[in-house]
C-alpha positions as CSV (number, residue, x, y, z in Angstrom):
1,M,190.3,85.7,108.5
2,L,191.9,85.8,111.9
3,F,195.6,85.1,112.2
4,H,195.9,85.1,116.0
5,L,194.1,86.1,119.2
6,S,195.0,86.3,122.8
7,I,193.3,85.4,126.1
8,E,194.4,85.5,129.7
9,V,194.8,82.3,131.8
10,D,196.2,81.2,135.1
11,D,199.0,79.0,133.6
12,P,199.9,80.2,130.1
13,K,202.6,77.6,129.4
14,H,200.3,74.7,130.3
15,V,197.3,76.0,128.5
16,A,199.4,76.7,125.4
17,E,200.7,73.2,125.5
18,V,197.2,71.7,125.6
19,V,195.8,73.9,122.9
20,A,198.9,73.1,120.7
21,E,198.1,69.5,121.3
22,L,194.5,70.1,120.0
23,F,195.9,72.1,117.1
24,G,198.5,69.4,116.3
25,G,201.0,72.3,116.6
26,E,203.6,73.5,119.1
27,A,203.7,75.7,122.2
28,L,206.5,78.3,122.6
29,P,207.3,81.2,124.8
30,F,205.8,84.6,123.7
31,P,208.0,87.3,125.2
32,P,206.7,90.4,123.3
33,V,203.8,91.3,125.6
34,T,204.5,90.3,129.1
35,P,206.8,87.9,130.9
36,G,205.3,84.4,131.3
37,S,203.2,84.6,128.1
38,W,203.1,81.6,125.7
39,I,201.7,81.0,122.2
40,A,200.2,77.9,120.7
41,L,201.0,77.8,117.0
42,A,198.9,75.6,114.7
43,G,201.8,75.1,112.2
44,D,199.4,75.9,109.3
45,D,199.9,78.0,106.2
46,R,198.3,81.1,107.9
47,G,200.5,81.3,110.9
48,T,197.5,80.7,113.1
49,G,198.3,81.2,116.8
50,I,196.7,81.8,120.1
51,E,198.6,83.9,122.7
52,F,198.1,83.1,126.4
53,Y,198.9,85.9,128.8
54,P,199.1,85.6,132.6
55,R,195.6,86.3,134.1
56,G,195.2,90.0,134.8
57,T,197.2,91.2,131.8
58,E,195.7,94.1,129.9
59,I,197.0,95.4,126.6
60,R,197.3,99.2,126.7
61,E,198.2,101.8,124.2
62,V,201.7,103.4,124.5
63,A,202.2,107.0,123.3
64,G,204.5,107.8,120.4
65,D,206.2,105.4,118.1
66,H,206.0,102.3,120.4
67,D,204.2,99.0,120.5
68,A,201.3,98.5,122.8
69,E,202.4,96.9,126.1
70,G,201.0,94.3,128.5
71,V,200.4,95.4,132.0
72,R,199.3,93.2,134.9
73,V,196.3,94.3,136.8
74,A,193.9,92.6,139.2
75,P,192.9,89.3,137.6
76,R,189.3,88.2,137.0
77,R,188.1,84.7,136.4
78,Y,185.3,85.0,133.8
79,N,184.8,87.1,130.7
80,A,182.9,87.0,127.4
81,T,186.0,86.4,125.2
82,H,186.1,83.0,123.6
83,F,187.1,81.4,120.3
84,A,186.3,78.4,118.1
85,M,189.2,76.4,116.8
86,A,189.6,73.5,114.4
87,T,191.2,70.2,115.4
88,K,192.0,67.0,113.4
89,L,191.2,65.0,116.6
90,G,187.9,63.2,117.0
91,Q,185.3,64.1,119.6
92,D,186.3,61.4,122.0
93,E,189.9,62.4,121.9
94,V,189.1,66.1,122.6
95,L,186.8,65.1,125.5
96,A,189.6,62.8,126.9
97,I,192.1,65.7,126.8
98,A,189.6,67.9,128.7
99,R,189.0,65.2,131.2
100,R,192.7,64.6,131.7
101,E,193.1,68.4,132.4
102,G,190.1,68.5,134.8
103,W,188.4,71.0,132.5
104,P,184.6,70.8,132.1
105,A,183.7,69.9,128.5
106,K,180.6,68.8,126.6
107,Y,179.2,68.5,123.1
108,R,176.7,71.2,122.1
109,K,174.7,71.8,118.9
110,R,174.5,75.5,118.3
111,G,171.1,76.5,117.2
112,G,170.5,73.0,116.1
113,V,172.8,73.7,113.1
114,F,176.4,73.0,113.9
115,G,178.2,71.1,116.7
116,V,181.0,72.3,119.0
117,I,182.8,70.9,122.0
118,E,182.6,73.5,124.8
119,I,185.7,73.4,127.0
120,F,186.1,75.6,130.0
121,V,189.9,75.9,130.3
122,E,190.9,76.1,133.9
123,G,187.2,76.0,134.7
124,C,186.5,79.5,133.6
125,Q,187.6,80.3,130.0
126,M,185.4,78.9,127.3
127,I,186.9,77.7,124.0
128,E,185.0,75.8,121.3
129,V,186.7,72.9,119.6
130,L,185.4,71.7,116.2
131,T,186.2,68.3,114.8
132,D,186.3,67.8,111.0
133,E,182.6,67.0,110.9
134,M,181.7,70.0,113.1
135,Q,183.9,72.3,110.9
136,R,181.9,71.2,107.8
137,E,178.6,71.9,109.6
138,Y,179.9,75.3,110.7
139,L,181.2,76.3,107.3
140,G,177.9,75.3,105.7
141,A,175.9,77.2,108.2
142,V,177.8,80.4,109.0
143,T,177.5,82.5,105.8
144,I,176.3,86.1,105.4
145,E,173.2,85.0,103.6
146,N,172.3,82.3,106.2
147,W,172.9,84.9,109.0
148,K,170.6,87.4,107.3
149,G,168.0,84.6,106.8
150,M,168.2,83.8,110.5
151,L,167.7,87.5,111.4
152,A,164.7,87.8,109.1
153,A,163.1,84.7,110.6
154,M,163.6,86.3,114.0
155,Q,162.1,89.5,112.6
156,L,165.3,91.4,113.4
157,P,166.9,94.2,111.3
158,T,169.8,93.3,109.1
159,A,171.3,96.8,109.2
160,A,172.2,99.2,112.1
């Protein structure tokens, strides 16, 4: 189970506010890593949160008995990091929020098995938002046994 994750964006406060809206939670400043960071808290019983750092932030190890630190470097627009999140909102509401923000968004059916709404935050950072129905599809599909079955059907090994 994941408790939190972090991504870099152009406008951490604004993106945290929009994701908090999708969560039904709250956005708050997140000072531990780097100035200008924000967190969207879901307000659930797991403390689920997504931290948003200013684009170009890298987390680096610090020697000795110290926490890792956030360091600003040259920003890049695209990366492979993304996440899937749950929402209580309906598909039309999620798409309306994305439209309001000017963020590209569309419904996709992953492998013909479960649906997601792909949103490209700030036009470059993908997140997947799953409505209640999509969450049920996902939970029914993404199991260890089902994954092994998919690999077997593709004639791929199930061990390294």
